[in-house]
C-alpha positions in Angstrom: 95.9 121.8 100.5 97.8 119.1 102.3 99.3 118.7 105.8 102.6 117.0 106.3 102.1 115.6 109.8 105.0 114.6 112.1 103.9 112.1 114.8 105.4 109.7 117.3 104.9 106.0 117.7 105.9 105.5 121.3 107.7 102.3 122.6 104.4 101.0 124.2 102.9 100.7 120.7 106.0 99.2 119.0 104.2 95.9 118.3 101.3 97.4 116.5 101.6 96.6 112.8 101.3 99.2 109.9 97.8 98.3 108.9 96.6 98.7 112.6 98.5 102.0 112.8 96.7 103.2 109.6 93.3 102.2 111.0 94.1 104.1 114.2 95.0 107.2 112.4 91.9 107.0 110.2 89.6 106.7 113.2 91.4 109.6 115.0 91.1 111.8 111.9 87.4 111.0 111.6 86.9 111.9 115.3 88.9 115.1 114.9 86.3 117.0 112.9 89.0 118.1 110.4 87.9 119.0 106.8 89.3 115.7 105.3 89.4 114.6 101.6 87.9 111.2 100.9 88.3 108.9 97.9 85.5 108.4 95.4 83.5 105.2 94.9 81.3 102.9 96.9 83.6 102.7 99.9 85.1 106.2 100.5 88.2 106.3 102.6 90.4 109.1 103.9 93.2 110.0 101.5 96.0 109.2 103.9 99.6 108.2 103.1 102.7 107.4 105.2 106.3 108.1 104.1 107.5 104.6 105.2 106.0 101.8 107.2 107.6 100.9 110.5 108.7 97.4 111.1 106.7 95.6 113.9 108.6 96.0 117.1 110.2 99.4 116.3 109.1 102.7 117.8 109.3 105.9 115.7 110.1 109.4 117.1 109.4 111.5 114.1 107.1 109.6 111.6 105.6 111.4 108.7 102.2 111.1 107.0 100.4 113.3 104.5 96.7 114.3 104.9 94.9 116.2 102.2 92.3 118.5 103.6 89.4 120.3 101.9 89.9 123.8 103.1 92.7 126.1 104.3 93.6 126.1 108.0 96.6 126.8 110.1 99.1 124.2 111.1 98.5 124.8 114.8 94.7 124.4 114.4 95.2 121.2 112.6 97.6 119.9 115.2 95.3 120.7 118.1 92.3 119.0 116.6 94.2 115.9 115.6 96.0 115.7 118.9 92.7 115.8 120.8 91.6 112.6 119.0 94.9 110.7 119.4 96.0 108.4 122.3 99.0 109.7 124.5 101.4 107.1 123.0 100.6 108.4 119.4 101.0 112.1 119.7 100.9 114.6 116.7 104.1 116.7 117.2 103.9 119.0 114.2 101.9 119.9 111.1 103.2 121.7 108.0 100.8 122.9 105.2 101.9 122.4 101.7 100.2 122.9 98.3 98.5 120.1 96.5 101.3 119.8 94.0 103.9 119.4 96.7 105.7 116.0 96.2 104.6 113.2 98.4 106.8 112.4 101.4 107.3 108.8 100.1 108.7 110.2 96.8 111.1 112.4 98.6 112.4 109.8 101.1 116.1 109.0 100.8 117.3 107.7 104.2 116.4 107.2 107.9 118.2 107.6 111.2 118.0 104.7 113.6 119.3 104.4 117.2 119.9 100.8 118.6 120.1 100.9 122.4 122.3 97.9 123.2 121.8 95.8 126.3 125.6 95.1 126.5 128.5 96.6 124.5 131.1 93.9 123.6 134.8 94.7 124.2 136.4 96.0 121.0 133.2 97.2 119.5 134.4 100.9 118.8 137.4 99.5 117.0 135.2 97.0 115.1 132.9 99.9 114.0 135.8 101.8 112.6 137.2 98.8 110.7 133.7 97.9 109.5 133.2 101.2 107.9 136.7 101.2 106.4 135.7 98.3 104.1 135.1 99.2 100.4 132.4 96.5 100.2 130.2 94.8 102.8 128.8 91.7 101.1 125.6 90.1 102.6 122.9 87.7 101.6 119.5 89.6 101.5 116.0 88.2 101.6 114.0 89.1 98.5 110.7 87.8 97.1 112.6 85.4 94.9 114.9 84.1 97.8 118.3 85.0 99.2 120.5 87.2 96.9 124.0 88.6 97.3 124.3 92.4 97.8 126.8 95.1 98.9 125.3 97.2 101.7 128.4 99.6 102.1 127.0 102.2 99.7 123.7 102.1 101.7 125.4 103.0 105.1 125.8 106.8 105.4 126.9 106.8 108.9 127.5 104.5 111.9 128.5 105.9 115.2 128.8 104.3 118.7 127.8 106.6 121.5 128.0 104.9 124.8 125.7 101.8 124.5 123.8 103.3 121.5 124.6 102.7 117.9 123.4 105.5 115.7 122.8 104.4 112.0 122.0 106.5 109.0 120.8 104.1 106.3 119.4 104.3 102.8 115.6 104.0 102.7 114.1 104.5 99.3 112.8 102.6 96.3 116.3 102.1 94.7 118.2 100.9 97.8 117.2 100.1 101.4 119.4 98.7 104.2 117.4 97.4 107.2 119.0 98.1 110.7 118.6 94.5 111.8 120.6 93.3 108.8 123.3 95.9 109.6 123.5 94.8 113.2 123.7 91.1 112.3 126.5 91.9 109.8 128.5 94.2 112.2 128.5 91.8 115.1 129.4 88.9 112.8 132.3 91.1 111.6 133.3 92.0 115.1 133.2 88.3 116.1 130.8 88.9 119.0 127.3 87.7 119.6 124.7 90.3 118.8 123.2 91.7 122.1 119.6 92.4 122.6 118.7 96.0 121.4 115.8 98.3 121.2 115.9 99.9 117.7 114.1 103.2 117.3 113.7 105.1 114.0 114.4 108.7 115.1 114.2 110.7 111.8 113.2 110.3 108.1 115.4 112.2 105.7 115.2 113.6 102.2 118.0 114.8 100.0 118.4 118.3 98.6 121.4 120.0 97.1 123.6 117.0 97.9 122.8 116.8 101.6 120.2 115.2 103.9 117.5 117.1 105.6 114.6 116.2 107.8 111.8 115.0 105.4 109.1 117.4 106.9 111.4 120.4 106.1 111.5 119.8 102.3 
């Protein structure tokens, strides 16, 4: 049996890296008294996996991890035990039991929703967003392990909406294609001919695809 766990990484913890987050979760799971599954070998560790690492400096409202457990238990019992072992800024929001053969969240991940809270909104940004999305191609130079390479990020942008001073972005996040929100913001403001304002970017939802539509990853 496995638990798909939904948790929050609050803004106060946004500068904690992924490895530190993993260690914090492992310590909490050990303290929780839950019937966890461990790896075999000389250095057993908890069999824990995350759907997608968060960039340093980015909070996450509904992050996903998978925790195999050694015996059946209710989702609420699991959530309560884990919540009691976690700090206030790293709460366990939900738990969903699935069978062992259920695909890993990482394998089902297709996209993510981000919200960028802008310190200032340049004049003409709403019109620039509309014109930006109307382009058939959005060429950029992306950093890769082998250096900068040209890419077209337009197919990786599923939605881009300005709501007050917040840009809501739905972007591809999977093995085949990923568009980082920082790259999108740099490209958008260069297109708009305006300096990029300071912004707090939060990942608010991870999405999977089913029957041609996106759904919250934890619901698949």
